[in-house]
PDB file of N, CA, C and O in Angstrom, chain B, residues numbered from 101:
ATOM      1  N   VAL B 101     106.756  87.281  95.731  1.00  0.00           N
ATOM      2  CA  VAL B 101     106.215  87.726  97.003  1.00  0.00           C
ATOM      3  C   VAL B 101     104.708  87.791  96.871  1.00  0.00           C
ATOM      4  O   VAL B 101     104.183  88.433  95.961  1.00  0.00           O
ATOM      5  N   GLU B 102     104.018  87.131  97.771  1.00  0.00           N
ATOM      6  CA  GLU B 102     102.564  87.079  97.714  1.00  0.00           C
ATOM      7  C   GLU B 102     101.930  88.273  98.424  1.00  0.00           C
ATOM      8  O   GLU B 102     102.522  88.869  99.324  1.00  0.00           O
ATOM      9  N   MET B 103     100.726  88.604  98.000  1.00  0.00           N
ATOM     10  CA  MET B 103      99.980  89.716  98.575  1.00  0.00           C
ATOM     11  C   MET B 103      99.485  89.340  99.975  1.00  0.00           C
ATOM     12  O   MET B 103      99.071  88.203 100.205  1.00  0.00           O
ATOM     13  N   ILE B 104      99.528  90.270 100.883  1.00  0.00           N
ATOM     14  CA  ILE B 104      98.999  90.073 102.234  1.00  0.00           C
ATOM     15  C   ILE B 104      97.524  90.445 102.203  1.00  0.00           C
ATOM     16  O   ILE B 104      97.180  91.547 101.775  1.00  0.00           O
ATOM     17  N   PRO B 105      96.631  89.535 102.654  1.00  0.00           N
ATOM     18  CA  PRO B 105      95.192  89.796 102.530  1.00  0.00           C
ATOM     19  C   PRO B 105      94.675  90.990 103.327  1.00  0.00           C
ATOM     20  O   PRO B 105      93.748  91.659 102.870  1.00  0.00           O
ATOM     21  N   ASN B 106      95.235  91.284 104.497  1.00  0.00           N
ATOM     22  CA  ASN B 106      94.734  92.401 105.294  1.00  0.00           C
ATOM     23  C   ASN B 106      95.904  93.143 105.946  1.00  0.00           C
ATOM     24  O   ASN B 106      96.155  93.007 107.143  1.00  0.00           O
ATOM     25  N   ALA B 107      96.597  93.913 105.149  1.00  0.00           N
ATOM     26  CA  ALA B 107      97.792  94.621 105.609  1.00  0.00           C
ATOM     27  C   ALA B 107      97.471  95.639 106.699  1.00  0.00           C
ATOM     28  O   ALA B 107      98.279  95.845 107.605  1.00  0.00           O
ATOM     29  N   ILE B 108      96.325  96.268 106.628  1.00  0.00           N
ATOM     30  CA  ILE B 108      95.962  97.276 107.629  1.00  0.00           C
ATOM     31  C   ILE B 108      95.774  96.625 108.994  1.00  0.00           C
ATOM     32  O   ILE B 108      96.213  97.174 110.004  1.00  0.00           O
ATOM     33  N   ALA B 109      95.131  95.468 109.038  1.00  0.00           N
ATOM     34  CA  ALA B 109      94.936  94.769 110.313  1.00  0.00           C
ATOM     35  C   ALA B 109      96.284  94.365 110.913  1.00  0.00           C
ATOM     36  O   ALA B 109      96.465  94.428 112.129  1.00  0.00           O
ATOM     37  N   ILE B 110      97.220  93.956 110.075  1.00  0.00           N
ATOM     38  CA  ILE B 110      98.550  93.592 110.556  1.00  0.00           C
ATOM     39  C   ILE B 110      99.263  94.816 111.120  1.00  0.00           C
ATOM     40  O   ILE B 110      99.900  94.736 112.171  1.00  0.00           O
ATOM     41  N   ALA B 111      99.160  95.938 110.431  1.00  0.00           N
ATOM     42  CA  ALA B 111      99.785  97.175 110.916  1.00  0.00           C
ATOM     43  C   ALA B 111      99.150  97.627 112.231  1.00  0.00           C
ATOM     44  O   ALA B 111      99.855  98.064 113.140  1.00  0.00           O
ATOM     45  N   GLU B 112      97.835  97.527 112.336  1.00  0.00           N
ATOM     46  CA  GLU B 112      97.153  97.907 113.574  1.00  0.00           C
ATOM     47  C   GLU B 112      97.594  97.016 114.733  1.00  0.00           C
ATOM     48  O   GLU B 112      97.815  97.502 115.843  1.00  0.00           O
ATOM     49  N   LEU B 113      97.721  95.717 114.480  1.00  0.00           N
ATOM     50  CA  LEU B 113      98.173  94.785 115.507  1.00  0.00           C
ATOM     51  C   LEU B 113      99.608  95.094 115.928  1.00  0.00           C
ATOM     52  O   LEU B 113      99.939  95.035 117.112  1.00  0.00           O
ATOM     53  N   ALA B 114     100.450  95.419 114.963  1.00  0.00           N
ATOM     54  CA  ALA B 114     101.839  95.759 115.272  1.00  0.00           C
ATOM     55  C   ALA B 114     101.907  96.989 116.177  1.00  0.00           C
ATOM     56  O   ALA B 114     102.691  97.018 117.125  1.00  0.00           O
ATOM     57  N   VAL B 115     101.097  97.994 115.892  1.00  0.00           N
ATOM     58  CA  VAL B 115     101.061  99.202 116.731  1.00  0.00           C
ATOM     59  C   VAL B 115     100.533  98.849 118.119  1.00  0.00           C
ATOM     60  O   VAL B 115     101.055  99.325 119.128  1.00  0.00           O
ATOM     61  N   GLU B 116      99.500  98.016 118.165  1.00  0.00           N
ATOM     62  CA  GLU B 116      98.928  97.599 119.449  1.00  0.00           C
ATOM     63  C   GLU B 116      99.963  96.862 120.307  1.00  0.00           C
ATOM     64  O   GLU B 116      99.985  97.006 121.529  1.00  0.00           O
ATOM     65  N   LYS B 117     100.809  96.078 119.658  1.00  0.00           N
ATOM     66  CA  LYS B 117     101.850  95.321 120.367  1.00  0.00           C
ATOM     67  C   LYS B 117     103.126  96.148 120.575  1.00  0.00           C
ATOM     68  O   LYS B 117     104.150  95.625 121.014  1.00  0.00           O
ATOM     69  N   GLN B 118     103.050  97.430 120.255  1.00  0.00           N
ATOM     70  CA  GLN B 118     104.120  98.407 120.456  1.00  0.00           C
ATOM     71  C   GLN B 118     105.366  98.142 119.613  1.00  0.00           C
ATOM     72  O   GLN B 118     106.486  98.420 120.042  1.00  0.00           O
ATOM     73  N   ALA B 119     105.166  97.612 118.428  1.00  0.00           N
ATOM     74  CA  ALA B 119     106.280  97.440 117.493  1.00  0.00           C
ATOM     75  C   ALA B 119     106.718  98.811 117.002  1.00  0.00           C
ATOM     76  O   ALA B 119     105.900  99.724 116.887  1.00  0.00           O
ATOM     77  N   LYS B 120     107.984  98.954 116.719  1.00  0.00           N
ATOM     78  CA  LYS B 120     108.514 100.210 116.204  1.00  0.00           C
ATOM     79  C   LYS B 120     108.668 100.168 114.688  1.00  0.00           C
ATOM     80  O   LYS B 120     108.530 101.192 114.018  1.00  0.00           O
ATOM     81  N   VAL B 121     108.959  98.967 114.140  1.00  0.00           N
ATOM     82  CA  VAL B 121     109.169  98.789 112.706  1.00  0.00           C
ATOM     83  C   VAL B 121     108.372  97.581 112.242  1.00  0.00           C
ATOM     84  O   VAL B 121     108.327  96.557 112.925  1.00  0.00           O
ATOM     85  N   LEU B 122     107.751  97.704 111.090  1.00  0.00           N
ATOM     86  CA  LEU B 122     106.992  96.613 110.487  1.00  0.00           C
ATOM     87  C   LEU B 122     107.568  96.333 109.109  1.00  0.00           C
ATOM     88  O   LEU B 122     107.727  97.249 108.303  1.00  0.00           O
ATOM     89  N   LEU B 123     107.877  95.097 108.840  1.00  0.00           N
ATOM     90  CA  LEU B 123     108.438  94.682 107.562  1.00  0.00           C
ATOM     91  C   LEU B 123     107.305  94.103 106.714  1.00  0.00           C
ATOM     92  O   LEU B 123     106.684  93.113 107.101  1.00  0.00           O
ATOM     93  N   MET B 124     107.036  94.715 105.566  1.00  0.00           N
ATOM     94  CA  MET B 124     105.929  94.301 104.700  1.00  0.00           C
ATOM     95  C   MET B 124     106.419  94.175 103.260  1.00  0.00           C
ATOM     96  O   MET B 124     107.356  94.863 102.854  1.00  0.00           O
ATOM     97  N   PRO B 125     105.780  93.289 102.486  1.00  0.00           N
ATOM     98  CA  PRO B 125     106.148  93.211 101.071  1.00  0.00           C
ATOM     99  C   PRO B 125     105.684  94.472 100.347  1.00  0.00           C
ATOM    100  O   PRO B 125     104.679  95.077 100.721  1.00  0.00           O
ATOM    101  N   VAL B 126     106.405  94.855  99.334  1.00  0.00           N
ATOM    102  CA  VAL B 126     106.072  96.068  98.581  1.00  0.00           C
ATOM    103  C   VAL B 126     104.689  95.937  97.932  1.00  0.00           C
ATOM    104  O   VAL B 126     104.050  96.947  97.638  1.00  0.00           O
ATOM    105  N   SER B 127     104.228  94.721  97.711  1.00  0.00           N
ATOM    106  CA  SER B 127     102.891  94.524  97.130  1.00  0.00           C
ATOM    107  C   SER B 127     101.779  94.997  98.065  1.00  0.00           C
ATOM    108  O   SER B 127     100.651  95.194  97.615  1.00  0.00           O
ATOM    109  N   ALA B 128     102.067  95.185  99.350  1.00  0.00           N
ATOM    110  CA  ALA B 128     101.069  95.653 100.311  1.00  0.00           C
ATOM    111  C   ALA B 128     101.005  97.173 100.385  1.00  0.00           C
ATOM    112  O   ALA B 128     100.189  97.724 101.123  1.00  0.00           O
ATOM    113  N   ARG B 129     101.856  97.851  99.631  1.00  0.00           N
ATOM    114  CA  ARG B 129     101.947  99.312  99.683  1.00  0.00           C
ATOM    115  C   ARG B 129     100.609  99.982  99.404  1.00  0.00           C
ATOM    116  O   ARG B 129     100.207 100.885 100.138  1.00  0.00           O
ATOM    117  N   ARG B 130      99.925  99.561  98.368  1.00  0.00           N
ATOM    118  CA  ARG B 130      98.645 100.215  98.018  1.00  0.00           C
ATOM    119  C   ARG B 130      97.576  99.971  99.073  1.00  0.00           C
ATOM    120  O   ARG B 130      96.778 100.861  99.369  1.00  0.00           O
ATOM    121  N   ALA B 131      97.557  98.777  99.639  1.00  0.00           N
ATOM    122  CA  ALA B 131      96.569  98.466 100.676  1.00  0.00           C
ATOM    123  C   ALA B 131      96.768  99.355 101.899  1.00  0.00           C
ATOM    124  O   ALA B 131      95.809  99.681 102.599  1.00  0.00           O
ATOM    125  N   LEU B 132      98.003  99.743 102.150  1.00  0.00           N
ATOM    126  CA  LEU B 132      98.294 100.570 103.322  1.00  0.00           C
ATOM    127  C   LEU B 132      97.959 102.046 103.112  1.00  0.00           C
ATOM    128  O   LEU B 132      98.103 102.842 104.039  1.00  0.00           O
ATOM    129  N   ASN B 133      97.517 102.425 101.920  1.00  0.00           N
ATOM    130  CA  ASN B 133      97.094 103.807 101.689  1.00  0.00           C
ATOM    131  C   ASN B 133      95.926 104.193 102.584  1.00  0.00           C
ATOM    132  O   ASN B 133      95.737 105.370 102.893  1.00  0.00           O
ATOM    133  N   ASP B 134      95.134 103.192 103.004  1.00  0.00           N
ATOM    134  CA  ASP B 134      93.979 103.454 103.857  1.00  0.00           C
ATOM    135  C   ASP B 134      94.310 103.406 105.342  1.00  0.00           C
ATOM    136  O   ASP B 134      93.413 103.512 106.178  1.00  0.00           O
ATOM    137  N   LEU B 135      95.584 103.247 105.678  1.00  0.00           N
ATOM    138  CA  LEU B 135      96.000 103.229 107.077  1.00  0.00           C
ATOM    139  C   LEU B 135      95.792 104.626 107.663  1.00  0.00           C
ATOM    140  O   LEU B 135      96.229 105.615 107.074  1.00  0.00           O
ATOM    141  N   PRO B 136      95.137 104.712 108.803  1.00  0.00           N
ATOM    142  CA  PRO B 136      94.887 106.032 109.402  1.00  0.00           C
ATOM    143  C   PRO B 136      96.193 106.784 109.690  1.00  0.00           C
ATOM    144  O   PRO B 136      97.217 106.180 110.009  1.00  0.00           O
ATOM    145  N   ASP B 137      96.130 108.102 109.570  1.00  0.00           N
ATOM    146  CA  ASP B 137      97.309 108.952 109.753  1.00  0.00           C
ATOM    147  C   ASP B 137      97.966 108.768 111.117  1.00  0.00           C
ATOM    148  O   ASP B 137      99.193 108.784 111.219  1.00  0.00           O
ATOM    149  N   ASP B 138      97.160 108.593 112.172  1.00  0.00           N
ATOM    150  CA  ASP B 138      97.757 108.457 113.500  1.00  0.00           C
ATOM    151  C   ASP B 138      98.592 107.191 113.614  1.00  0.00           C
ATOM    152  O   ASP B 138      99.551 107.165 114.387  1.00  0.00           O
ATOM    153  N   LEU B 139      98.259 106.136 112.867  1.00  0.00           N
ATOM    154  CA  LEU B 139      99.069 104.920 112.902  1.00  0.00           C
ATOM    155  C   LEU B 139     100.380 105.105 112.141  1.00  0.00           C
ATOM    156  O   LEU B 139     101.408 104.551 112.530  1.00  0.00           O
ATOM    157  N   TRP B 140     100.347 105.878 111.064  1.00  0.00           N
ATOM    158  CA  TRP B 140     101.588 106.151 110.311  1.00  0.00           C
ATOM    159  C   TRP B 140     102.620 106.832 111.200  1.00  0.00           C
ATOM    160  O   TRP B 140     103.820 106.646 110.999  1.00  0.00           O
ATOM    161  N   THR B 141     102.181 107.611 112.172  1.00  0.00           N
ATOM    162  CA  THR B 141     103.122 108.306 113.043  1.00  0.00           C
ATOM    163  C   THR B 141     103.650 107.420 114.163  1.00  0.00           C
ATOM    164  O   THR B 141     104.626 107.772 114.825  1.00  0.00           O
ATOM    165  N   LYS B 142     103.010 106.269 114.380  1.00  0.00           N
ATOM    166  CA  LYS B 142     103.407 105.388 115.478  1.00  0.00           C
ATOM    167  C   LYS B 142     104.319 104.240 115.055  1.00  0.00           C
ATOM    168  O   LYS B 142     104.905 103.576 115.911  1.00  0.00           O
ATOM    169  N   ILE B 143     104.447 103.996 113.766  1.00  0.00           N
ATOM    170  CA  ILE B 143     105.234 102.856 113.311  1.00  0.00           C
ATOM    171  C   ILE B 143     105.957 103.195 112.012  1.00  0.00           C
ATOM    172  O   ILE B 143     105.461 103.964 111.189  1.00  0.00           O
ATOM    173  N   SER B 144     107.108 102.620 111.851  1.00  0.00           N
ATOM    174  CA  SER B 144     107.863 102.779 110.612  1.00  0.00           C
ATOM    175  C   SER B 144     107.680 101.506 109.796  1.00  0.00           C
ATOM    176  O   SER B 144     107.927 100.408 110.295  1.00  0.00           O
ATOM    177  N   ILE B 145     107.253 101.643 108.560  1.00  0.00           N
ATOM    178  CA  ILE B 145     107.022 100.473 107.709  1.00  0.00           C
ATOM    179  C   ILE B 145     108.137 100.380 106.681  1.00  0.00           C
ATOM    180  O   ILE B 145     108.347 101.297 105.887  1.00  0.00           O
ATOM    181  N   GLU B 146     108.845  99.267 106.709  1.00  0.00           N
ATOM    182  CA  GLU B 146     109.905  98.968 105.751  1.00  0.00           C
ATOM    183  C   GLU B 146     109.354  97.972 104.740  1.00  0.00           C
ATOM    184  O   GLU B 146     108.739  96.973 105.111  1.00  0.00           O
ATOM    185  N   PHE B 147     109.576  98.249 103.479  1.00  0.00           N
ATOM    186  CA  PHE B 147     109.082  97.358 102.432  1.00  0.00           C
ATOM    187  C   PHE B 147     110.228  96.541 101.850  1.00  0.00           C
ATOM    188  O   PHE B 147     111.353  97.022 101.716  1.00  0.00           O
ATOM    189  N   TYR B 148     109.914  95.289 101.508  1.00  0.00           N
ATOM    190  CA  TYR B 148     110.898  94.424 100.860  1.00  0.00           C
ATOM    191  C   TYR B 148     110.350  93.938  99.531  1.00  0.00           C
ATOM    192  O   TYR B 148     109.137  93.860  99.336  1.00  0.00           O
ATOM    193  N   LYS B 149     111.270  93.607  98.604  1.00  0.00           N
ATOM    194  CA  LYS B 149     110.846  93.199  97.256  1.00  0.00           C
ATOM    195  C   LYS B 149     110.838  91.694  97.057  1.00  0.00           C
ATOM    196  O   LYS B 149     110.081  91.189  96.229  1.00  0.00           O
ATOM    197  N   ASP B 150     111.673  90.959  97.807  1.00  0.00           N
ATOM    198  CA  ASP B 150     111.734  89.508  97.682  1.00  0.00           C
ATOM    199  C   ASP B 150     112.204  88.933  99.012  1.00  0.00           C
ATOM    200  O   ASP B 150     112.632  89.683  99.889  1.00  0.00           O
ATOM    201  N   PRO B 151     112.131  87.609  99.177  1.00  0.00           N
ATOM    202  CA  PRO B 151     112.515  87.016 100.460  1.00  0.00           C
ATOM    203  C   PRO B 151     113.947  87.349 100.895  1.00  0.00           C
ATOM    204  O   PRO B 151     114.193  87.553 102.084  1.00  0.00           O
ATOM    205  N   GLU B 152     114.881  87.407  99.961  1.00  0.00           N
ATOM    206  CA  GLU B 152     116.253  87.737 100.313  1.00  0.00           C
ATOM    207  C   GLU B 152     116.350  89.158 100.870  1.00  0.00           C
ATOM    208  O   GLU B 152     117.063  89.406 101.842  1.00  0.00           O
ATOM    209  N   ASP B 153     115.634  90.076 100.249  1.00  0.00           N
ATOM    210  CA  ASP B 153     115.611  91.458 100.713  1.00  0.00           C
ATOM    211  C   ASP B 153     114.990  91.534 102.107  1.00  0.00           C
ATOM    212  O   ASP B 153     115.451  92.311 102.942  1.00  0.00           O
ATOM    213  N   ALA B 154     113.955  90.744 102.369  1.00  0.00           N
ATOM    214  CA  ALA B 154     113.306  90.718 103.678  1.00  0.00           C
ATOM    215  C   ALA B 154     114.276  90.248 104.758  1.00  0.00           C
ATOM    216  O   ALA B 154     114.340  90.837 105.837  1.00  0.00           O
ATOM    217  N   VAL B 155     115.029  89.188 104.469  1.00  0.00           N
ATOM    218  CA  VAL B 155     116.001  88.694 105.440  1.00  0.00           C
ATOM    219  C   VAL B 155     117.062  89.756 105.711  1.00  0.00           C
ATOM    220  O   VAL B 155     117.404  90.011 106.866  1.00  0.00           O
ATOM    221  N   PHE B 156     117.580  90.373 104.661  1.00  0.00           N
ATOM    222  CA  PHE B 156     118.590  91.414 104.826  1.00  0.00           C
ATOM    223  C   PHE B 156     118.077  92.551 105.685  1.00  0.00           C
ATOM    224  O   PHE B 156     118.761  92.994 106.608  1.00  0.00           O
ATOM    225  N   LYS B 157     116.871  93.027 105.387  1.00  0.00           N
ATOM    226  CA  LYS B 157     116.315  94.149 106.147  1.00  0.00           C
ATOM    227  C   LYS B 157     115.981  93.743 107.573  1.00  0.00           C
ATOM    228  O   LYS B 157     116.109  94.551 108.493  1.00  0.00           O
ATOM    229  N   GLY B 158     115.553  92.495 107.768  1.00  0.00           N
ATOM    230  CA  GLY B 158     115.252  92.008 109.111  1.00  0.00           C
ATOM    231  C   GLY B 158     116.496  91.919 109.971  1.00  0.00           C
ATOM    232  O   GLY B 158     116.445  92.211 111.166  1.00  0.00           O
ATOM    233  N   LEU B 159     117.602  91.524 109.386  1.00  0.00           N
ATOM    234  CA  LEU B 159     118.860  91.416 110.124  1.00  0.00           C
ATOM    235  C   LEU B 159     119.532  92.759 110.315  1.00  0.00           C
ATOM    236  O   LEU B 159     120.323  92.938 111.241  1.00  0.00           O
ATOM    237  N   GLU B 160     119.221  93.704 109.440  1.00  0.00           N
ATOM    238  CA  GLU B 160     119.824  95.028 109.498  1.00  0.00           C
ATOM    239  C   GLU B 160     119.438  95.785 110.762  1.00  0.00           C
ATOM    240  O   GLU B 160     120.242  96.540 111.309  1.00  0.00           O
ATOM    241  N   GLU B 161     118.228  95.587 111.216  1.00  0.00           N
ATOM    242  CA  GLU B 161     117.734  96.276 112.422  1.00  0.00           C
ATOM    243  C   GLU B 161     118.495  95.737 113.581  1.00  0.00           C
ATOM    244  O   GLU B 161     118.269  96.155 114.717  1.00  0.00           O
TER     245      GLU B 161
END
């Protein structure tokens, strides 16, 4: 799983587009530490470890 270059911008865009859940690779976890607190309350972030896990979690919703 490759690192996402700007995870915070993706999370901000997801909130702007009124997404309820955002699926991100676990490698983006540290980058999201700088996500503002108000955004954490507006979206649920699910992390995946590999492409198979991402598909499973995407279909689970």
